[in-house]
PDB file as gemmi writes it, atoms N, CA and C in Angstrom:
CRYST1    1.000    1.000    1.000  90.00  90.00  90.00 P 1                      
ATOM      1  N   MET A   1       5.521 -12.540  25.967  1.00  0.00           N  
ATOM      2  CA  MET A   1       6.707 -11.573  24.989  1.00  0.00           C  
ATOM      3  C   MET A   1       5.073 -11.108  24.299  1.00  0.00           C  
ATOM      4  N   TYR A   2       5.493  -9.730  23.745  1.00  0.00           N  
ATOM      5  CA  TYR A   2       4.389  -9.362  23.008  1.00  0.00           C  
ATOM      6  C   TYR A   2       5.357  -8.531  22.127  1.00  0.00           C  
ATOM      7  N   VAL A   3       4.445  -8.167  20.971  1.00  0.00           N  
ATOM      8  CA  VAL A   3       5.034  -7.546  19.609  1.00  0.00           C  
ATOM      9  C   VAL A   3       4.395  -6.855  19.129  1.00  0.00           C  
ATOM     10  N   VAL A   4       4.563  -5.331  19.407  1.00  0.00           N  
ATOM     11  CA  VAL A   4       3.049  -4.590  19.098  1.00  0.00           C  
ATOM     12  C   VAL A   4       4.066  -3.472  18.293  1.00  0.00           C  
ATOM     13  N   CYS A   5       2.685  -2.531  17.861  1.00  0.00           N  
ATOM     14  CA  CYS A   5       3.561  -1.121  17.056  1.00  0.00           C  
ATOM     15  C   CYS A   5       3.355  -0.360  18.153  1.00  0.00           C  
ATOM     16  N   LYS A   6       3.637   1.350  18.041  1.00  0.00           N  
ATOM     17  CA  LYS A   6       3.805   2.202  18.980  1.00  0.00           C  
ATOM     18  C   LYS A   6       2.458   2.620  19.487  1.00  0.00           C  
ATOM     19  N   GLU A   7       0.844   2.537  19.040  1.00  0.00           N  
ATOM     20  CA  GLU A   7       0.178   2.634  19.416  1.00  0.00           C  
ATOM     21  C   GLU A   7      -0.432   1.802  20.729  1.00  0.00           C  
ATOM     22  N   HIS A   8       0.106   0.495  20.704  1.00  0.00           N  
ATOM     23  CA  HIS A   8      -0.237  -0.056  21.649  1.00  0.00           C  
ATOM     24  C   HIS A   8       0.780  -0.798  22.779  1.00  0.00           C  
ATOM     25  N   VAL A   9       1.696  -0.261  22.852  1.00  0.00           N  
ATOM     26  CA  VAL A   9       2.944  -0.126  23.869  1.00  0.00           C  
ATOM     27  C   VAL A   9       2.398  -0.566  25.089  1.00  0.00           C  
ATOM     28  N   GLU A  10       1.607   0.488  25.636  1.00  0.00           N  
ATOM     29  CA  GLU A  10       0.922   0.916  27.082  1.00  0.00           C  
ATOM     30  C   GLU A  10       0.216  -0.218  27.523  1.00  0.00           C  
ATOM     31  N   ILE A  11      -0.945  -0.557  26.507  1.00  0.00           N  
ATOM     32  CA  ILE A  11      -1.816  -2.148  26.569  1.00  0.00           C  
ATOM     33  C   ILE A  11      -0.809  -3.167  26.865  1.00  0.00           C  
ATOM     34  N   ALA A  12       0.261  -3.380  26.032  1.00  0.00           N  
ATOM     35  CA  ALA A  12       1.184  -4.519  26.214  1.00  0.00           C  
ATOM     36  C   ALA A  12       1.824  -4.196  27.513  1.00  0.00           C  
ATOM     37  N   LEU A  13       2.454  -3.148  27.924  1.00  0.00           N  
ATOM     38  CA  LEU A  13       3.099  -3.180  29.232  1.00  0.00           C  
ATOM     39  C   LEU A  13       1.796  -3.318  30.271  1.00  0.00           C  
ATOM     40  N   ASP A  14       0.649  -2.705  30.327  1.00  0.00           N  
ATOM     41  CA  ASP A  14      -0.018  -3.098  31.451  1.00  0.00           C  
ATOM     42  C   ASP A  14      -0.379  -4.888  31.275  1.00  0.00           C  
ATOM     43  N   GLU A  15      -0.610  -5.480  30.703  1.00  0.00           N  
ATOM     44  CA  GLU A  15      -0.858  -6.676  30.104  1.00  0.00           C  
ATOM     45  C   GLU A  15       0.315  -7.540  31.484  1.00  0.00           C  
ATOM     46  N   PHE A  16       1.682  -6.972  30.318  1.00  0.00           N  
ATOM     47  CA  PHE A  16       2.417  -8.031  31.102  1.00  0.00           C  
ATOM     48  C   PHE A  16       2.827  -7.702  32.157  1.00  0.00           C  
ATOM     49  N   VAL A  17       3.096  -6.699  32.868  1.00  0.00           N  
ATOM     50  CA  VAL A  17       2.779  -6.529  34.533  1.00  0.00           C  
ATOM     51  C   VAL A  17       1.874  -7.458  35.108  1.00  0.00           C  
ATOM     52  N   ASP A  18       0.415  -7.043  34.726  1.00  0.00           N  
ATOM     53  CA  ASP A  18      -0.480  -8.287  35.160  1.00  0.00           C  
ATOM     54  C   ASP A  18      -0.329  -9.640  34.992  1.00  0.00           C  
ATOM     55  N   GLU A  19       0.383 -10.182  34.118  1.00  0.00           N  
ATOM     56  CA  GLU A  19       0.516 -11.603  33.841  1.00  0.00           C  
ATOM     57  C   GLU A  19       1.708 -11.801  34.794  1.00  0.00           C  
ATOM     58  N   TYR A  20       2.546 -10.790  35.277  1.00  0.00           N  
ATOM     59  CA  TYR A  20       3.991 -11.495  35.520  1.00  0.00           C  
ATOM     60  C   TYR A  20       4.069 -10.981  37.096  1.00  0.00           C  
ATOM     61  N   GLU A  21       2.939 -10.180  37.783  1.00  0.00           N  
ATOM     62  CA  GLU A  21       2.777  -9.686  38.771  1.00  0.00           C  
ATOM     63  C   GLU A  21       3.475  -8.964  39.298  1.00  0.00           C  
ATOM     64  N   GLY A  22       3.561  -8.034  38.782  1.00  0.00           N  
ATOM     65  CA  GLY A  22       4.083  -6.520  38.738  1.00  0.00           C  
ATOM     66  C   GLY A  22       5.532  -6.499  37.984  1.00  0.00           C  
ATOM     67  N   GLN A  23       6.124  -7.348  37.739  1.00  0.00           N  
ATOM     68  CA  GLN A  23       7.314  -7.252  37.152  1.00  0.00           C  
ATOM     69  C   GLN A  23       7.614  -6.232  35.419  1.00  0.00           C  
ATOM     70  N   ALA A  24       8.648  -5.768  36.154  1.00  0.00           N  
ATOM     71  CA  ALA A  24       8.872  -4.586  34.771  1.00  0.00           C  
ATOM     72  C   ALA A  24       9.405  -5.051  33.882  1.00  0.00           C  
ATOM     73  N   PRO A  25       8.716  -5.203  32.411  1.00  0.00           N  
ATOM     74  CA  PRO A  25       9.407  -5.589  31.352  1.00  0.00           C  
ATOM     75  C   PRO A  25      10.776  -4.850  30.618  1.00  0.00           C  
ATOM     76  N   ASP A  26      11.281  -5.292  29.521  1.00  0.00           N  
ATOM     77  CA  ASP A  26      12.013  -5.270  29.088  1.00  0.00           C  
ATOM     78  C   ASP A  26      11.477  -4.801  27.656  1.00  0.00           C  
ATOM     79  N   VAL A  27      12.379  -3.425  27.078  1.00  0.00           N  
ATOM     80  CA  VAL A  27      11.255  -3.498  25.433  1.00  0.00           C  
ATOM     81  C   VAL A  27      12.505  -3.318  25.040  1.00  0.00           C  
ATOM     82  N   TYR A  28      12.162  -3.415  23.863  1.00  0.00           N  
ATOM     83  CA  TYR A  28      12.869  -3.436  22.711  1.00  0.00           C  
ATOM     84  C   TYR A  28      12.872  -2.751  21.343  1.00  0.00           C  
ATOM     85  N   LEU A  29      13.331  -2.216  20.480  1.00  0.00           N  
ATOM     86  CA  LEU A  29      13.006  -2.008  19.380  1.00  0.00           C  
ATOM     87  C   LEU A  29      12.939  -3.062  18.389  1.00  0.00           C  
ATOM     88  N   LEU A  30      12.512  -3.628  17.633  1.00  0.00           N  
ATOM     89  CA  LEU A  30      12.479  -4.643  16.738  1.00  0.00           C  
ATOM     90  C   LEU A  30      13.494  -4.661  15.528  1.00  0.00           C  
ATOM     91  N   LYS A  31      13.487  -3.470  15.081  1.00  0.00           N  
ATOM     92  CA  LYS A  31      14.650  -3.073  14.465  1.00  0.00           C  
ATOM     93  C   LYS A  31      16.217  -3.312  15.041  1.00  0.00           C  
ATOM     94  N   ASP A  32      16.249  -3.600  16.581  1.00  0.00           N  
ATOM     95  CA  ASP A  32      17.714  -3.729  16.980  1.00  0.00           C  
ATOM     96  C   ASP A  32      17.868  -5.167  17.647  1.00  0.00           C  
ATOM     97  N   VAL A  33      16.723  -5.796  17.404  1.00  0.00           N  
ATOM     98  CA  VAL A  33      17.115  -7.040  18.204  1.00  0.00           C  
ATOM     99  C   VAL A  33      16.884  -8.358  16.321  1.00  0.00           C  
ATOM    100  N   SER A  34      17.621  -9.603  16.988  1.00  0.00           N  
ATOM    101  CA  SER A  34      17.180 -10.555  15.979  1.00  0.00           C  
ATOM    102  C   SER A  34      17.757 -12.221  17.126  1.00  0.00           C  
ATOM    103  N   PHE A  35      17.198 -12.905  16.921  1.00  0.00           N  
ATOM    104  CA  PHE A  35      17.394 -14.176  17.358  1.00  0.00           C  
ATOM    105  C   PHE A  35      17.425 -15.025  16.651  1.00  0.00           C  
ATOM    106  N   THR A  36      18.117 -15.934  16.469  1.00  0.00           N  
ATOM    107  CA  THR A  36      18.535 -17.092  14.905  1.00  0.00           C  
ATOM    108  C   THR A  36      17.581 -18.452  15.361  1.00  0.00           C  
ATOM    109  N   ALA A  37      16.311 -18.226  16.121  1.00  0.00           N  
ATOM    110  CA  ALA A  37      15.242 -19.214  15.805  1.00  0.00           C  
ATOM    111  C   ALA A  37      13.694 -18.500  15.993  1.00  0.00           C  
ATOM    112  N   TRP A  38      13.639 -16.986  15.387  1.00  0.00           N  
ATOM    113  CA  TRP A  38      12.722 -16.572  15.963  1.00  0.00           C  
ATOM    114  C   TRP A  38      12.493 -15.347  14.703  1.00  0.00           C  
ATOM    115  N   ASN A  39      11.654 -15.760  13.862  1.00  0.00           N  
ATOM    116  CA  ASN A  39      11.334 -14.384  13.300  1.00  0.00           C  
ATOM    117  C   ASN A  39       9.759 -13.252  13.694  1.00  0.00           C  
ATOM    118  N   ALA A  40      10.360 -12.005  14.082  1.00  0.00           N  
ATOM    119  CA  ALA A  40       9.060 -11.315  14.471  1.00  0.00           C  
ATOM    120  C   ALA A  40       7.703 -11.438  13.478  1.00  0.00           C  
ATOM    121  N   PRO A  41       6.732 -11.382  13.947  1.00  0.00           N  
ATOM    122  CA  PRO A  41       6.018 -11.644  13.228  1.00  0.00           C  
ATOM    123  C   PRO A  41       5.465  -9.828  12.343  1.00  0.00           C  
ATOM    124  N   ALA A  42       4.614 -10.554  11.182  1.00  0.00           N  
ATOM    125  CA  ALA A  42       4.233  -9.212  10.803  1.00  0.00           C  
ATOM    126  C   ALA A  42       3.450  -8.109  11.251  1.00  0.00           C  
ATOM    127  N   THR A  43       2.171  -8.560  12.048  1.00  0.00           N  
ATOM    128  CA  THR A  43       1.499  -7.184  12.377  1.00  0.00           C  
ATOM    129  C   THR A  43       1.393  -7.480  14.131  1.00  0.00           C  
ATOM    130  N   CYS A  44       1.195  -6.163  14.496  1.00  0.00           N  
ATOM    131  CA  CYS A  44       1.141  -5.687  15.934  1.00  0.00           C  
ATOM    132  C   CYS A  44       0.108  -7.331  16.633  1.00  0.00           C  
ATOM    133  N   ASP A  45       0.306  -7.613  18.027  1.00  0.00           N  
ATOM    134  CA  ASP A  45      -0.218  -8.355  18.480  1.00  0.00           C  
ATOM    135  C   ASP A  45      -1.834  -7.660  18.623  1.00  0.00           C  
ATOM    136  N   HIS A  46      -1.874  -6.429  18.506  1.00  0.00           N  
ATOM    137  CA  HIS A  46      -3.301  -6.060  18.856  1.00  0.00           C  
ATOM    138  C   HIS A  46      -4.140  -5.234  17.814  1.00  0.00           C  
ATOM    139  N   CYS A  47      -3.068  -5.629  16.545  1.00  0.00           N  
ATOM    140  CA  CYS A  47      -3.912  -4.536  15.519  1.00  0.00           C  
ATOM    141  C   CYS A  47      -3.377  -5.091  13.910  1.00  0.00           C  
ATOM    142  N   ASP A  48      -3.503  -4.730  12.995  1.00  0.00           N  
ATOM    143  CA  ASP A  48      -2.839  -5.351  12.041  1.00  0.00           C  
ATOM    144  C   ASP A  48      -1.629  -4.473  11.057  1.00  0.00           C  
ATOM    145  N   GLN A  49      -1.057  -3.533  12.188  1.00  0.00           N  
ATOM    146  CA  GLN A  49      -0.306  -2.045  11.901  1.00  0.00           C  
ATOM    147  C   GLN A  49       1.158  -3.134  12.067  1.00  0.00           C  
ATOM    148  N   GLU A  50       2.394  -2.691  10.964  1.00  0.00           N  
ATOM    149  CA  GLU A  50       3.636  -2.920  11.744  1.00  0.00           C  
ATOM    150  C   GLU A  50       3.898  -3.179  13.105  1.00  0.00           C  
ATOM    151  N   PRO A  51       4.428  -4.149  13.635  1.00  0.00           N  
ATOM    152  CA  PRO A  51       4.954  -3.583  14.757  1.00  0.00           C  
ATOM    153  C   PRO A  51       6.224  -3.098  14.930  1.00  0.00           C  
ATOM    154  N   LYS A  52       6.389  -2.312  16.228  1.00  0.00           N  
ATOM    155  CA  LYS A  52       7.837  -1.695  16.333  1.00  0.00           C  
ATOM    156  C   LYS A  52       8.225  -2.244  17.393  1.00  0.00           C  
ATOM    157  N   TYR A  53       7.819  -2.567  18.277  1.00  0.00           N  
ATOM    158  CA  TYR A  53       8.670  -3.225  19.653  1.00  0.00           C  
ATOM    159  C   TYR A  53       8.759  -4.517  19.858  1.00  0.00           C  
ATOM    160  N   LEU A  54       9.373  -5.072  20.752  1.00  0.00           N  
ATOM    161  CA  LEU A  54       9.370  -6.286  21.470  1.00  0.00           C  
ATOM    162  C   LEU A  54       8.987  -5.956  22.699  1.00  0.00           C  
ATOM    163  N   ILE A  55       8.070  -6.786  23.718  1.00  0.00           N  
ATOM    164  CA  ILE A  55       8.367  -6.592  25.084  1.00  0.00           C  
ATOM    165  C   ILE A  55       8.518  -7.864  25.763  1.00  0.00           C  
ATOM    166  N   VAL A  56       9.478  -8.054  26.208  1.00  0.00           N  
ATOM    167  CA  VAL A  56       9.847  -9.418  27.187  1.00  0.00           C  
ATOM    168  C   VAL A  56      10.357  -8.854  28.485  1.00  0.00           C  
TER     169      VAL A  56                                                      
END                                                                             
């Protein structure tokens, strides 16, 4: 699972495909998803910007 800003979506997609042997991820806008036992991090996985996307 990756939580990233707009700038790092392509990098996160590439990492996901590499890690999960070619499986295509699902991409969600963070503002449109919520989970009872999970809070989105305050920053992108690759920088200090606010994250916009969840890639799973």
